C-alpha positions in Angstrom: 129.2 63.8 107.3 128.8 61.3 104.4 126.3 58.9 105.9 124.2 58.3 108.9 125.7 55.0 109.8 126.7 54.7 113.5 125.4 58.1 114.4 122.8 58.7 117.2 119.8 60.6 115.9 117.0 62.1 118.1 113.8 62.4 116.1 110.7 64.2 117.8 107.3 63.1 116.7 108.9 59.8 115.8 106.0 57.6 116.2 104.0 58.8 113.0 103.9 60.7 109.8 107.2 62.2 108.4 109.0 61.5 111.8 108.2 57.8 111.7 109.2 57.6 108.1 112.5 59.4 108.8 113.2 57.1 111.7 112.7 54.1 109.6 115.1 55.3 106.9 117.7 56.2 109.6 117.4 52.7 111.1 117.9 51.0 107.6 121.0 53.1 107.1 122.5 52.1 110.5 121.7 54.8 112.9 120.9 54.4 116.5 117.7 56.2 117.5 116.1 58.3 120.2 112.5 58.5 119.5 110.3 61.2 121.2 106.4 61.3 121.0 103.4 61.9 123.2 101.8 58.6 122.4 103.8 56.2 124.5 102.2 53.0 123.3 102.7 53.9 119.6 106.3 54.9 120.2 107.0 51.5 122.0 105.5 49.6 119.1 107.5 51.6 116.5 110.7 51.0 118.5 110.2 47.3 118.7 109.5 47.2 115.1 112.7 49.0 114.1 114.6 46.6 116.5 113.2 43.6 114.8 113.3 44.8 111.2 116.7 46.4 111.2 118.4 45.4 114.5 118.5 49.1 115.4 119.3 50.4 118.8 116.4 52.5 119.8 115.7 54.5 123.0 112.2 55.9 123.6 111.2 58.8 125.6 107.5 59.6 125.9 107.0 63.1 126.2 104.6 66.1 125.4 107.2 68.6 124.2 104.6 71.3 124.1 105.5 71.7 128.0 108.8 73.6 128.3 109.7 71.6 131.3 109.6 68.2 129.3 112.2 69.6 126.8 114.7 70.3 129.7 113.6 66.9 131.1 114.4 65.1 127.8 117.8 66.7 127.6 118.7 65.6 131.2 117.6 62.0 130.5 119.7 61.8 127.4 122.6 63.0 129.3 122.0 60.7 132.1 121.9 57.7 129.7 125.3 58.9 128.5 124.0 59.4 125.0 125.5 61.9 122.5 123.1 63.4 120.0 124.9 63.6 116.7 121.7 64.7 114.8 118.7 66.3 116.1 115.4 66.0 113.9 112.9 68.6 115.1 109.8 67.1 113.4 107.0 67.3 116.1 104.3 69.7 115.2 100.6 70.6 115.7 98.1 72.3 113.6 94.7 73.8 114.1 92.4 74.3 111.2 89.7 77.0 110.9 89.1 80.7 111.1 91.4 82.3 113.5 88.6 83.7 115.7 87.1 80.1 116.1 90.2 78.5 117.4 90.4 78.4 121.1 93.1 80.3 122.7 94.6 77.4 124.5 94.8 75.4 121.3 96.8 78.3 119.7 99.1 78.4 122.7 99.7 74.7 122.3 100.6 75.0 118.7 103.0 77.9 119.4 104.5 76.0 122.3 105.2 72.9 120.1 105.9 74.3 116.8 108.1 77.3 117.9 109.1 77.1 121.6 109.9 73.4 121.8 111.9 73.4 118.5 113.8 76.5 119.6 114.4 75.1 123.2 115.6 71.7 122.0 117.9 73.3 119.5 119.4 75.6 122.1 120.0 72.6 124.3 121.7 70.3 121.9 123.4 72.7 119.5 126.2 73.8 121.8 127.5 70.2 122.3 127.5 69.8 118.5 129.4 73.1 118.1 131.9 72.1 120.8 132.5 68.7 119.1 132.5 70.4 115.6 130.3 67.8 114.2 126.7 66.8 114.0 123.7 68.6 112.6 120.0 69.7 113.0 117.2 68.9 110.6 114.1 70.9 111.1 110.8 70.3 109.4 108.9 73.4 108.3 106.4 73.4 105.4 105.7 75.2 102.1 103.1 76.9 104.2 105.9 78.9 105.8 106.5 80.8 102.5 103.3 82.7 102.4 100.2 83.5 104.7 97.6 80.8 104.8 94.1 81.8 105.6 92.4 79.2 107.9 95.8 77.8 108.8 97.1 81.3 109.9 99.0 80.5 113.0 100.3 77.0 111.7 101.7 78.8 108.5 103.3 81.5 110.7 105.0 78.9 113.1 106.5 77.3 109.9 107.9 80.7 108.7 109.5 81.0 112.0 111.1 77.5 111.7 112.2 78.3 108.1 113.8 81.6 108.9 115.5 80.3 112.2 116.9 77.4 110.3 118.4 79.4 107.5 120.0 81.8 110.1 121.6 78.9 112.0 122.8 77.5 108.8 124.7 80.6 108.2 126.0 80.7 111.9 127.1 77.1 111.7 128.1 76.2 108.3 131.9 77.0 109.0 131.9 75.3 112.4 131.3 71.7 111.4 127.7 71.6 112.2 125.0 71.0 109.4 121.6 72.9 109.8 119.0 72.1 107.2 115.3 72.8 106.9 112.9 70.6 105.0 109.8 72.1 103.4 107.3 69.5 102.3 104.0 70.2 100.8 100.9 68.0 101.4 102.1 64.8 102.8 99.9 61.7 103.3 100.1 61.4 107.0 97.4 61.6 109.9 97.8 65.4 110.1 95.3 66.4 107.3 92.7 63.8 108.4 92.9 64.8 112.0 92.7 68.3 111.0 89.4 67.9 109.0 91.3 69.3 106.0 89.2 67.9 103.0 90.8 66.0 100.0 90.1 69.0 97.9 92.8 71.0 99.6 95.4 68.1 99.5 96.9 69.1 96.1 99.9 67.1 94.9 100.1 65.0 98.0 103.4 62.9 98.6 104.1 59.9 100.6 105.9 60.3 103.9 108.5 57.7 102.8 109.5 59.7 99.8 109.6 63.0 101.7 111.8 61.3 104.3 114.2 59.9 101.7 114.3 63.3 100.1 115.2 65.0 103.5 117.9 62.7 104.5 119.5 62.8 101.1 119.4 66.6 101.0 120.8 66.8 104.6 123.9 65.0 103.5 124.4 66.3 99.9 123.2 69.8 99.5 125.1 73.0 100.6 121.8 74.8 100.7 120.1 75.8 104.0 116.6 74.5 102.9 114.9 72.6 100.2 111.3 72.2 99.0 110.1 68.7 98.2 108.4 68.0 94.9 108.5 69.7 91.5 104.8 71.1 91.7 105.7 72.6 95.2 108.8 74.1 93.8 107.0 75.7 90.8 104.2 77.0 93.1 107.0 78.7 95.3 108.5 80.1 92.2 105.2 81.7 91.1 104.8 83.2 94.4 108.0 85.3 93.8 106.5 87.1 90.8 102.7 87.1 91.6 101.2 89.9 93.7 101.2 88.9 97.3 97.5 89.7 97.6 96.7 87.2 94.9 98.7 84.5 96.7 96.8 85.1 99.8 93.3 85.1 97.8 94.3 81.6 96.2 95.6 79.9 99.4 92.3 81.1 101.2 90.3 79.6 98.4 92.0 76.3 98.7 91.8 76.1 102.4 88.5 77.7 103.0 86.6 75.3 105.5 83.6 73.2 104.2 80.4 72.7 106.2 81.8 69.9 108.4 84.9 71.5 110.0 86.8 69.8 112.8 88.3 72.6 114.9 91.4 70.9 116.0 94.1 68.5 115.1 97.4 67.2 116.2 100.4 65.8 114.1 
């Protein structure tokens, strides 16, 4: 796989943030797109913009992927339209910020359903076809939060650790079978996520633009032979420091960074 031209790419969470930036980069590089998001209106607007700006072929499937039945329905609809997904970008994610005991159980369940179950379900649905064709790939979006526990983002960080570990295991399983699996691990990115979560600017260290993160992800997907990559020099240095620092110290500092202020919003969606 040397380029994205003439490939069909399915992007979840494709109407905002990193997913939107990835979709725009792919459209500029000649990909056909299947965009999935809960926000139907925003999804349609983005699809129309991509068609006008890049002449891209864009299919939209509004769906809440935190509901398991919608993952299966999405797969059926793609098949019914006669589309072959060459690359699956599992980007959709949900985060809830605050002390674990203060987050509603239904909100935690929704986060697990989208960040873990939907990503796993879609991968199991689309990966077999790629392996049969001996071509294609999966790009999963995790986070540097997946490398360590993060107090006040406890479940979110745990879900990203799952994504990272699953992706790297699948990389090993698929690398000699013609299918590319890669995991992107960005740090703080300037999207709606942090604002919606009520995470203050003091916690958004070394923030990057979604466009820069998207370009990095797609470049690495094509060029690197590694299963994952961390975006940004400072993020890489932080990950290296965590390998030598006592784990207790790492947990203490992440807790200091993300300790809620007095005006905490309890929930967010990416």
